[in-house]
KOLDRENFI-613928 format. One record per residue (C-alpha): residue in three letters; x, y, z. Coordinates in steps of 0.2 Angstrom, whole numbers, always signed. Example, Ala and Ser with C-alpha at 12.3 -4.5 7.8 and 13.67 -1.06 7.14 Angstrom:
BEGIN
donu  u  v  w
ALA  +62  -22  +39 $
SER  +68  -5  +36 $
//
This chain:
BEGIN
donu  u  v  w
UNK  +849  -241  -247 $
UNK  +844  -222  -245 $
UNK  +862  -218  -251 $
UNK  +860  -228  -266 $
UNK  +843  -222  -270 $
UNK  +849  -204  -269 $
UNK  +863  -207  -281 $
UNK  +851  -216  -293 $
UNK  +839  -202  -294 $
UNK  +851  -188  -294 $
UNK  +849  -180  -277 $
UNK  +861  -167  -272 $
UNK  +876  -171  -261 $
UNK  +868  -162  -246 $
UNK  +853  -173  -247 $
UNK  +862  -190  -248 $
UNK  +860  -195  -230 $
UNK  +842  -188  -229 $
UNK  +828  -201  -233 $
UNK  +815  -198  -246 $
UNK  +799  -189  -239 $
UNK  +786  -201  -233 $
UNK  +772  -203  -246 $
UNK  +759  -189  -243 $
UNK  +741  -195  -246 $
UNK  +735  -177  -247 $
UNK  +744  -168  -261 $
UNK  +733  -157  -271 $
UNK  +737  -147  -287 $
UNK  +727  -132  -292 $
UNK  +727  -127  -310 $
UNK  +712  -114  -309 $
UNK  +719  -97  -307 $
UNK  +737  -102  -308 $
UNK  +747  -117  -302 $
UNK  +747  -119  -283 $
UNK  +752  -134  -273 $
UNK  +746  -139  -255 $
UNK  +751  -154  -244 $
UNK  +740  -159  -229 $
UNK  +730  -143  -232 $
UNK  +745  -132  -231 $
UNK  +750  -121  -246 $
UNK  +768  -123  -252 $
UNK  +777  -108  -257 $
UNK  +782  -108  -275 $
UNK  +801  -108  -271 $
UNK  +798  -123  -260 $
UNK  +790  -133  -274 $
UNK  +805  -129  -285 $
UNK  +812  -119  -299 $
UNK  +800  -111  -313 $
UNK  +804  -126  -324 $
UNK  +800  -139  -310 $
UNK  +784  -130  -307 $
UNK  +780  -130  -326 $
UNK  +784  -148  -327 $
UNK  +772  -151  -313 $
UNK  +759  -141  -321 $
UNK  +761  -151  -338 $
UNK  +759  -167  -328 $
UNK  +743  -161  -320 $
UNK  +736  -155  -337 $
UNK  +740  -173  -344 $
UNK  +734  -181  -328 $
UNK  +732  -200  -330 $
UNK  +743  -201  -346 $
UNK  +762  -203  -348 $
UNK  +770  -188  -354 $
UNK  +785  -192  -365 $
UNK  +802  -185  -361 $
UNK  +803  -177  -378 $
UNK  +786  -168  -375 $
UNK  +793  -162  -358 $
UNK  +809  -155  -366 $
UNK  +799  -146  -379 $
UNK  +787  -138  -367 $
UNK  +801  -133  -355 $
UNK  +815  -128  -367 $
UNK  +808  -126  -384 $
UNK  +821  -123  -396 $
UNK  +835  -120  -383 $
UNK  +837  -139  -379 $
UNK  +851  -142  -366 $
UNK  +865  -154  -370 $
UNK  +858  -168  -360 $
UNK  +839  -165  -360 $
UNK  +834  -182  -352 $
UNK  +846  -180  -338 $
UNK  +839  -162  -335 $
UNK  +821  -168  -334 $
UNK  +826  -183  -322 $
UNK  +835  -170  -311 $
UNK  +819  -159  -311 $
UNK  +808  -175  -307 $
UNK  +820  -179  -293 $
UNK  +818  -162  -285 $
UNK  +799  -163  -286 $
UNK  +800  -180  -278 $
UNK  +811  -173  -264 $
UNK  +798  -161  -260 $
UNK  +782  -171  -263 $
UNK  +787  -188  -260 $
UNK  +793  -201  -273 $
UNK  +776  -208  -277 $
UNK  +770  -191  -282 $
UNK  +779  -192  -299 $
UNK  +780  -209  -308 $
UNK  +790  -215  -323 $
UNK  +807  -214  -330 $
UNK  +816  -214  -347 $
UNK  +800  -217  -357 $
UNK  +791  -202  -348 $
UNK  +782  -197  -332 $
UNK  +765  -195  -325 $
UNK  +757  -190  -308 $
UNK  +755  -203  -295 $
UNK  +738  -209  -290 $
UNK  +739  -200  -273 $
UNK  +740  -183  -281 $
UNK  +724  -174  -283 $
UNK  +721  -161  -297 $
UNK  +707  -148  -295 $
UNK  +700  -151  -312 $
UNK  +698  -169  -309 $
UNK  +690  -167  -293 $
UNK  +678  -154  -300 $
UNK  +674  -166  -314 $
UNK  +669  -179  -302 $
UNK  +658  -167  -292 $
UNK  +649  -161  -308 $
UNK  +646  -179  -314 $
UNK  +638  -183  -296 $
UNK  +628  -167  -297 $
UNK  +621  -171  -314 $
UNK  +617  -189  -309 $
UNK  +608  -183  -293 $
UNK  +598  -171  -302 $
UNK  +593  -184  -315 $
UNK  +589  -196  -301 $
UNK  +577  -184  -293 $
UNK  +588  -178  -279 $
UNK  +590  -159  -282 $
UNK  +596  -155  -264 $
UNK  +610  -167  -266 $
UNK  +613  -161  -283 $
UNK  +615  -143  -277 $
UNK  +627  -149  -263 $
UNK  +638  -156  -276 $
UNK  +637  -142  -289 $
UNK  +641  -128  -277 $
UNK  +658  -134  -272 $
UNK  +662  -138  -290 $
UNK  +657  -120  -295 $
UNK  +668  -113  -281 $
UNK  +682  -124  -287 $
UNK  +681  -119  -305 $
UNK  +676  -100  -304 $
UNK  +693  -94  -298 $
UNK  +700  -89  -315 $
UNK  +707  -97  -330 $
UNK  +717  -113  -330 $
UNK  +736  -108  -328 $
UNK  +732  -90  -329 $
UNK  +751  -87  -325 $
UNK  +755  -96  -341 $
UNK  +744  -88  -354 $
UNK  +754  -92  -369 $
UNK  +755  -111  -365 $
UNK  +746  -120  -380 $
UNK  +748  -137  -371 $
UNK  +736  -130  -358 $
UNK  +722  -126  -371 $
UNK  +713  -143  -369 $
UNK  +712  -141  -350 $
UNK  +706  -124  -352 $
UNK  +692  -130  -364 $
UNK  +687  -143  -351 $
UNK  +687  -130  -337 $
UNK  +675  -119  -347 $
UNK  +663  -134  -351 $
UNK  +664  -140  -333 $
UNK  +660  -123  -326 $
UNK  +646  -121  -338 $
UNK  +638  -138  -333 $
UNK  +641  -134  -314 $
UNK  +632  -118  -315 $
UNK  +618  -125  -325 $
UNK  +615  -139  -313 $
UNK  +617  -128  -298 $
UNK  +603  -116  -305 $
UNK  +592  -130  -310 $
UNK  +594  -139  -293 $
UNK  +590  -123  -284 $
UNK  +575  -120  -294 $
UNK  +568  -138  -291 $
UNK  +570  -136  -272 $
UNK  +561  -119  -273 $
UNK  +576  -108  -270 $
UNK  +572  -95  -284 $
UNK  +585  -83  -277 $
UNK  +599  -95  -278 $
UNK  +593  -101  -295 $
UNK  +593  -84  -301 $
UNK  +611  -80  -295 $
UNK  +618  -96  -303 $
UNK  +609  -93  -319 $
UNK  +613  -75  -320 $
UNK  +631  -79  -318 $
UNK  +630  -92  -332 $
UNK  +621  -81  -344 $
UNK  +634  -67  -341 $
UNK  +648  -78  -344 $
UNK  +640  -83  -361 $
UNK  +627  -71  -367 $
UNK  +621  -84  -380 $
UNK  +619  -99  -367 $
UNK  +601  -103  -370 $
UNK  +600  -116  -356 $
UNK  +606  -103  -343 $
UNK  +593  -90  -350 $
UNK  +579  -102  -349 $
UNK  +583  -107  -332 $
UNK  +584  -88  -327 $
UNK  +567  -85  -335 $
UNK  +559  -99  -325 $
UNK  +567  -93  -309 $
UNK  +560  -76  -312 $
UNK  +543  -83  -315 $
UNK  +545  -94  -299 $
UNK  +549  -78  -289 $
UNK  +533  -70  -296 $
UNK  +542  -58  -308 $
UNK  +537  -63  -326 $
UNK  +541  -46  -333 $
UNK  +559  -49  -329 $
UNK  +558  -66  -337 $
UNK  +552  -58  -353 $
UNK  +566  -45  -352 $
UNK  +578  -59  -351 $
UNK  +571  -67  -367 $
UNK  +571  -51  -376 $
UNK  +589  -48  -372 $
UNK  +594  -66  -378 $
UNK  +584  -63  -394 $
UNK  +593  -47  -398 $
UNK  +610  -55  -394 $
UNK  +607  -70  -405 $
UNK  +600  -60  -419 $
UNK  +615  -48  -419 $
UNK  +629  -60  -417 $
UNK  +622  -75  -427 $
UNK  +607  -69  -436 $
UNK  +596  -82  -429 $
UNK  +581  -83  -417 $
UNK  +581  -92  -400 $
UNK  +579  -111  -401 $
UNK  +562  -119  -401 $
UNK  +562  -123  -382 $
UNK  +566  -105  -378 $
UNK  +553  -99  -389 $
UNK  +540  -111  -381 $
UNK  +545  -105  -364 $
UNK  +543  -87  -369 $
UNK  +525  -91  -376 $
UNK  +521  -100  -360 $
UNK  +526  -85  -349 $
UNK  +516  -74  -360 $
UNK  +501  -85  -358 $
UNK  +503  -87  -339 $
UNK  +503  -106  -341 $
UNK  +521  -109  -335 $
UNK  +522  -122  -321 $
UNK  +532  -115  -307 $
UNK  +539  -131  -301 $
UNK  +546  -140  -316 $
UNK  +545  -159  -317 $
UNK  +562  -161  -325 $
UNK  +578  -151  -328 $
UNK  +581  -141  -343 $
UNK  +594  -148  -355 $
UNK  +605  -144  -369 $
UNK  +606  -155  -384 $
UNK  +617  -171  -381 $
UNK  +634  -164  -375 $
UNK  +652  -170  -379 $
UNK  +660  -179  -365 $
UNK  +676  -170  -360 $
UNK  +692  -176  -352 $
UNK  +707  -165  -346 $
UNK  +714  -168  -364 $
UNK  +699  -162  -374 $
UNK  +685  -170  -382 $
UNK  +682  -188  -384 $
//
């Protein structure tokens, strides 16, 4: 049976008598910072994962996690205008080699296309789950639990751009947009949760990082202002507001939004509650998947 299976899926002659790897239930793909593959907690060297095209195929399937990627699209990404004589067979060979390393259930599909198996974890998907949990915990009045979920999400997402080793890959842009939005939400939630449990230092650190990443992020600036007030430094909060006001005026020709101006006024009057009853929020946000907006 193993011999037939090897012939069917195009395994090399040296591998015909070797069984398929046992399905591994802890295969993880990292897209943030560049593709990395681990199995049972151990990082796999790039050469062990496969050729550059095999790794590129794995990255494409990870970006499109949960969807079938057609063979035509795979061929376009891997070869562009230099299509091989038998493209479908070339793709099948790459898939076979990936299965030989990661286990057959890692990549599912056939002639119609391929997708990652359910046992393969992708960092963006894991981070999205953590962010959603953190936001739900915060909304439910559990800031400590929210912070416990938001912190690992931030750590997971803050390691660089998605597929930084493939900067000219347009097919990765939806995942990059999702990554940016998830990181923003994770930082917002971490800062707000820290503020609500009285940890103004952690709140300031998270909010400052978010504000530095986007100098026009008003939610981050409002949280930072409130964190400075909670730490007994209202002058620094006012300086944050002024910096934001100047940036918005210079870049967009607008004033800060009403909630930001109202917060500024409350700080000037000394009437800001140091322990907010509810988290600060953006206007209703767009829900993102790895494939972009929906």
